N, C-alpha and C positions, 0 to 999 in steps of 0.2 A: 373130288373137286365140287365145290358149290356152283350149281349151274342154273337153278330155277328158283322163282319166288316160292313156289309150293314146297320145295326142298328146304328152303330157309325157314319157312313157317313150321314145318314138321320138326326140324332140328331144334328150334327154339322151344317148341311145345314139349319135346322129349325131356328137356332139362328144366322145364317150368320157369323159363326166363321171359320177362316182358321186353317189349321193344326198347324201352328207355335204358334198362340195365345192359342189354346187348350193345346198344349204341355207345354207352359209356365205356364198356370194357373193350370195345373194338376201336374206340377213338374216332367214331364217325357221328354225324348228326342223326337224331332220331328220325328225321324225314327221309334219310337215306334208307334206313331199315324199312320204313313204310313203303317207299317207292319200290324197293327190291321185292317185297312181298306182293305188292299189287301186280307184279308181272305174271303171277300165277304160274301156269305151266310153260310160259314163254321163257326164253333164255334171258339171263341178266345182262343189262347193258351198262351197269355202273363200271367205273374204272377198275382195272384189275387190282390195284392197290387196296381199294375199299372192299372188294370181294374177298381178297386174301385176309384182310384184317378181321372181317366178320367171321370168316371160316376159322381162323386161328382162335378167336375168342370162344367159339362153340367147341372146337376141338379140346381146348383147355378144360371144358366142362365134361368131357368124355364122349363127345359126338364123333362118329365116323361117317364120312360122306362116301356113298356108294354110287358108282356110275357104270355098272355092268350092262350097258345098253339102255338102262332106265335110271334116272336120278333117284336116289333113296338115301335114307339115313338110318343109323342104329346107334345104340350105346356100346361103347367098348366093353369088353369083358373086364371085370374088376381084377386088379393085380393082386396076387396073393401076398 
């Protein structure tokens, strides 16, 4: 689950996506992405629907969200 602004920034960086492209693919305003990332290590406070939309857009690009005690991200293994 996407939980922090730093996690979002890292996920976006992994796939080389700018804020505008992510906002467009997630169907949210670019200001929403900026505000989420500005939260840094703090938990996200955007609505669950927006967080899930952003998460789905990044997952479609191969990002996996990790939360085993610490928020993290990685790229999925390529499918054979």
